[in-house]
N, C-alpha and C positions, 0 to 999 in steps of 0.2 A: 486773523482779525482781532482787534482789541475792543473791549467793552466801552471805551470812552469815545467812540466815533459818534459824531452827530449825524443828522438825517442825510445831509449832502455827502458826508463821508461814506455812509453805508451804500448809497446809490453809486457813488464813484467806485467803491470796491466791487459792487455787482457788475458794473460795466467793464471794469478791468478784468474781472474773472471771465466774462464772456469772451473778451479778446484773447486772454491767455489760454483758455481751454479750447477754443474752437477755430481761431484763425489758422489757416493752412491745414484745416481739418484735424487739428491736434497732432499732426504728423511732424512734431518737432521734439527733440530731446528735452527742450526747456518748457514744453507745454504744461499748463496748470492741470494736473491730474487729480489732486486731492485738495480739499478745502476744509479748514477748521473754523467754525463760527461759534461765538459765545451764545449761550441760550437766550440771553436778553435781547440780542440783535437778530436772531434767526428769522423770525416771522417777517420783519421788515426787509431783511436781506433777501429772503426767498421771494417776497413780493416783487421786488425790483428785478431779480434774476429771471423769474418766469415771464414777467412782462417784456423784458428785452429779448429773451429767448424766442418768444413768439414772433418777433420781427425778423428773425434770421431766415433768409431764403437760400436755396441751393440750386445750382445749375451748372452747365458746361463752363469750363474755364474761360472761354472766349466771350462769355456774357458777363462783363465786368460789374454789373449791378448786384450780382450775388455775393454774399459774404463767404459762402462755402461752396466747394465743388465736391467731386467724388474723391474717395481715397485712392491711393496709387495703383493698387493691383488686387488680384483675387486673393493672394496670400494675406495681404493686410486686411481685406474685407472679412475673410473667414476668421482671422484671429480676433479682430475687434468685435465682431458680432458674437463670438463665443463668450466674451466678457459681459456683454449686454444680456445674453441668455442666462448666464450664471446669476446676475443680479436679479433678473426677472423671476427666477425660481428659488431665490434665497429669502427665507422668512424674515431675515434681519435687514433686508434691503428694500427700498421702495424707489421705483423710477418716477421722478417728479415731472420729467419732460423728455421728449424724444423716445428713444428705445426701439424705433423701427428702422428697417434697412431693406434695400432692394438693389439687386445687381442685374436686373433685366436690361437696363439701358445705362450702363456705367455703374461703378461700385459706390453707390450712395448709402451713406449711413447718417441718420439724423443725429444732430448734436444731442447728447444724452446726459441728463443730470440725475445722479443717483444719491439718495439719502440713506445712510447706513447707521445702524446701532452698534455694529461690530467694528471697532477701531482697527482691527487687523483683517478686515475682509479682503478678498482676493484683489478687488479693484483698487484698494488702498496700498497694497504691498507690491504688486507687480507692475512693470511698465507696459502700458497698453499701446502707446504711440498712435492714438486715434482720438476722435471727438467725444471722449467720455470723461466726466469729472464726478468724483464722489465726495460728498459732504458729510462731515462728522460734527455733531453739535456737542460742545463741551460746557460744563458748568462754569459760570463766570469766575468763581473762586478758584478754579483749577487751571489758571493760565500758565503758571510755571510748570505744572505737571504735564500740560498739553504740549508745551515746547519740548519737554523731554521726550514725550511720546512721538513727536514728529521725527526726532532723530533715531528712534528705535523701530519705526514702522517699516522702513524700506532700506535696502542696501545702497540706494542712490543718494547723491548729495550734490546735484548740479546747480539747480536754481531754486529760489524761494522768494516769497514776498510777505510783508506784513503791512496791514492797514491800521493805522492808529492816529489819533489827533494830538494827544499830549506828548511832549518831547521825552519825558521820562519813560513813557511806555515804549516809545520807539527804541530808545537806548537799551532798555531792559530786554526787549525782544531781540534786538540785534546781538546782545551779549549771550543770551540763552540759546540762540540759534547759530552761534558762531561756527559750529562744525557741521551744520546741516545743509549749507548751500555755498558753493564757490562763487556764485553770482547772486547777490542779495539785493532785493528791491524794496524800497520804502514807499508806500502809497503809490505803487505802480505795478503793472502786470509783470509776471515772472518770466517774461520772454521778450525777444526783440533785440537782443544785443547785436551790434554791428561789429563783427570781428575786424580788428585793425583800429577801431575807435574805442570800443569797450572790451578790454581783455576778458577772455572767456575761458572758464575751466571749472571743474568741480572736484570733489573729494570722494573718498570711499570707493564704491564701484564705478563712480563716474570719472575717476582719474586720480591724479596726484596733485591736483590743484595748480598744475602749470597753466599759464594763461596764454592761449593762442592770441596772437595780435599784440603781444607785449615783449619788450626786450628781455624780460625775466625768463621767457621761455628758452632763450639761447643757452642758459646755464644747464638745461636738461640734456644738452647734446655735447657738452664739453667736460673735460676734467680740469677744473680750475686749479691754478697754482700761483704762488707769489714768488717773485725773484728780486733779490737785493744784491747789488754789485757795488763794492767800495773801491774808490780810486785814490784815496788819501791814506798812506800808512800811519799808524798810531805810534807814539813815542813811548807809551807806557800803558799799563792796564788800569791805573787809577783814573777816576773822573775828577773834574774840577770841584765838584761838590764834596769830594772827600778831603779837600784841603782845609 
């Protein structure tokens, strides 16, 4: 997120963060798992985020009114709750919302929002694959440093998003984050690509940036060569331009 966002832009960013982090219970490789917010916008952003988080309901998948259901299985449940427990017992982390879980009737984990003072905390660095998002607040003047930090924090580089109002901020962020996300979103959630319509791929540990759903992917499976065949004999080696 950039500092030049107005009030509607901040609320929009919060709503898209809710979608990106918690739809499909966060069980997507492209789910929003970490969030960087400028200090001047944090309180406003947090207000919207917590207000919308409070509206989330969970229930069986056949009850369509719920935004979230249970996670896929016991293994996922145990893994995800271990991250929540870690944050709950870490002095540098604060659970702002959620943080509870119950597997008595399905593998339910509350959508969890963590605030951290440690930019390399476990939930920032590792892939959780669940409804857990960690927020790090950066100083407004450290936008460029934060973009560099984003690329150094994790081995993955699949999807990312930036929220900004002014075009020069969008372009600057896009350039600085060039190698941190194979699918890059501007003022939209970092997930939801439709393979076949929006070519999808990432770099670093996320892949070699080949794009599933794109013709360009074909070149990953072939050895390309060029062939030239001549049918007209030449009469001499000199060219007309040599005359």
